[in-house]
KEKE-3310 file (N, C-alpha, C; in steps of 0.2 Angstrom, whole numbers, plus 5000, padded with zeros to 4 digits):
npx = (5173:5182:5182:5190:5192:5178:5177:5189:5185:5192:5199:5198:5212:5218:5212:5221:5234:5237:5235:5246:5256:5254:5263:5259:5262:5270:5265:5273:5269:5270:5280:5299:5306:5296:5294:5309:5307:5302:5295:5286:5293:5302:5293:5289:5296:5288:5284:5270:5270:5279:5272:5267:5277:5286:5279:5280:5290:5283:5278:5265:5258:5255:5246:5243:5246:5243:5250:5250:5252:5237:5228:5222:5232:5235:5224:5222:5232:5228:5217:5224:5231:5224:5215:5225:5226:5232:5228:5223:5223:5218:5227:5228:5235:5253:5258:5251:5257:5268)
npy = (4902:4900:4894:4901:4912:4919:4922:4931:4940:4939:4947:4944:4934:4936:4947:4955:4951:4958:4970:4972:4969:4981:4989:4990:4985:4970:4966:4957:4949:4938:4930:4932:4920:4913:4918:4920:4904:4904:4912:4925:4932:4946:4952:4962:4963:4964:4961:4957:4961:4972:4982:4994:5002:5003:5009:5022:5019:5016:5017:5029:5032:5019:5006:4993:4974:4963:4949:4932:4917:4912:4922:4928:4936:4945:4952:4959:4966:4974:4979:4988:4997:5002:5012:5020:5027:5020:5013:4997:4978:4962:4949:4937:4920:4919:4911:4908:4921:4918)
npz = (4878:4892:4910:4920:4912:4910:4923:4928:4918:4907:4892:4872:4867:4854:4850:4862:4857:4843:4850:4856:4845:4840:4849:4861:4880:4886:4902:4914:4928:4938:4950:4953:4951:4946:4934:4930:4927:4915:4902:4892:4875:4876:4885:4902:4917:4932:4947:4954:4968:4970:4962:4963:4971:4956:4949:4944:4933:4923:4907:4904:4892:4884:4882:4891:4892:4903:4912:4921:4931:4932:4930:4939:4947:4936:4934:4948:4949:4936:4940:4949:4940:4931:4940:4945:4931:4921:4904:4903:4901:4905:4903:4907:4908:4903:4896:4881:4874:4872)
capx = (5177:5183:5178:5193:5191:5174:5179:5192:5184:5198:5198:5201:5219:5220:5213:5227:5239:5235:5235:5256:5256:5253:5264:5256:5268:5266:5269:5271:5267:5272:5286:5304:5307:5291:5296:5314:5306:5299:5292:5285:5298:5301:5288:5293:5294:5287:5280:5262:5271:5281:5269:5264:5284:5288:5273:5283:5294:5280:5275:5256:5255:5257:5242:5247:5244:5245:5249:5253:5251:5231:5224:5221:5236:5232:5217:5223:5235:5225:5212:5227:5233:5215:5213:5230:5224:5233:5225:5225:5220:5220:5229:5229:5240:5256:5260:5249:5260:5276)
capy = (4905:4894:4896:4904:4917:4921:4923:4934:4944:4940:4948:4939:4933:4936:4955:4958:4949:4963:4975:4969:4970:4988:4991:4988:4983:4964:4965:4951:4951:4932:4930:4933:4914:4908:4924:4917:4898:4905:4922:4927:4935:4955:4954:4967:4959:4967:4957:4961:4964:4978:4987:5000:5006:5003:5014:5029:5016:5012:5022:5029:5031:5013:5001:4987:4966:4962:4942:4929:4912:4909:4927:4932:4942:4951:4956:4963:4972:4978:4985:4993:5000:5006:5016:5026:5031:5018:5006:4989:4973:4958:4943:4929:4916:4922:4906:4910:4928:4916)
capz = (4882:4899:4918:4920:4908:4912:4930:4928:4913:4902:4884:4867:4867:4847:4851:4864:4853:4840:4854:4858:4839:4839:4853:4870:4884:4889:4909:4920:4936:4943:4956:4950:4952:4939:4927:4927:4924:4908:4902:4886:4873:4877:4892:4907:4924:4937:4952:4959:4974:4969:4955:4967:4969:4951:4945:4938:4929:4917:4903:4903:4887:4883:4883:4897:4893:4912:4913:4926:4928:4930:4927:4947:4950:4933:4938:4953:4945:4930:4942:4950:4936:4930:4945:4942:4924:4914:4900:4907:4901:4910:4897:4910:4907:4901:4889:4874:4872:4872)
cpx = (5176:5180:5184:5192:5186:5174:5184:5192:5189:5195:5200:5209:5220:5220:5219:5235:5241:5238:5245:5257:5258:5257:5264:5261:5263:5269:5265:5273:5267:5279:5294:5307:5301:5293:5302:5314:5305:5294:5292:5292:5297:5294:5294:5292:5293:5283:5274:5264:5274:5279:5268:5273:5288:5284:5277:5288:5289:5277:5267:5254:5253:5250:5245:5243:5245:5244:5253:5251:5243:5225:5221:5225:5236:5228:5218:5227:5233:5223:5217:5229:5228:5215:5218:5231:5227:5227:5228:5222:5221:5221:5228:5233:5244:5259:5258:5251:5268:5277)
cpy = (4902:4898:4901:4912:4922:4925:4929:4941:4946:4942:4943:4939:4935:4946:4957:4957:4956:4970:4976:4972:4978:4993:4992:4985:4976:4965:4959:4950:4946:4937:4932:4925:4910:4914:4918:4909:4898:4912:4921:4933:4942:4956:4958:4964:4964:4964:4961:4967:4970:4984:4993:5007:5006:5007:5019:5025:5015:5016:5024:5030:5025:5009:4995:4981:4966:4954:4939:4922:4908:4916:4930:4937:4948:4955:4959:4969:4976:4984:4990:5000:5007:5013:5020:5028:5028:5013:5001:4985:4967:4951:4935:4927:4918:4916:4907:4917:4924:4915)
cpz = (4891:4906:4920:4918:4908:4921:4932:4922:4908:4895:4881:4867:4861:4847:4854:4860:4847:4843:4854:4851:4838:4844:4860:4873:4886:4899:4911:4925:4942:4944:4951:4950:4944:4933:4927:4925:4917:4908:4892:4882:4875:4882:4897:4913:4930:4943:4956:4965:4975:4964:4959:4969:4962:4947:4939:4934:4923:4912:4901:4895:4882:4885:4888:4896:4899:4909:4919:4926:4927:4928:4935:4947:4943:4932:4943:4950:4939:4935:4946:4948:4933:4934:4947:4935:4918:4909:4902:4905:4904:4903:4900:4910:4901:4894:4881:4871:4871:4864)
residu = (MET:GLY:PHE:LEU:SER:ARG:LEU:PHE:LYS:LEU:PRO:ASN:LYS:GLU:GLU:LEU:LYS:GLU:LYS:ILE:ASP:LYS:GLY:ALA:LEU:LEU:LEU:ASP:VAL:ARG:THR:LYS:GLU:GLU:PHE:ASP:ALA:GLY:HIS:ALA:LYS:GLY:ALA:VAL:HIS:ILE:PRO:LEU:THR:SER:LEU:PRO:ASN:LYS:LEU:LYS:THR:ILE:GLN:MET:ASN:LEU:PRO:LEU:ILE:VAL:VAL:CYS:GLU:SER:GLY:ALA:ARG:SER:ALA:GLN:ALA:VAL:ARG:PHE:LEU:ILE:SER:ASN:GLY:PHE:GLU:ALA:TYR:ASN:GLY:GLY:ASN:TRP:ARG:PRO:PHE:ALA)
# end
């Protein structure tokens, strides 16, 4: 496990990919510009700064795999989502899910 994985407490990517295969939602919290430059197929885009205002648009019955560029913003999003009753996991960098 790499330094960033330990720092941001990232779960195993294969376990997260299995959750996505079983219906979990892949949530990308990067900026619009970052998302437009490339993203994982099927990812839902809600920038971290917009997440509080968009919370009601997210299905509560689905687990969320949250990604960004490094795992820092997704870690913030996961803490926020969990505090609002969601099942959320920090997926870290979006590229392994592409």
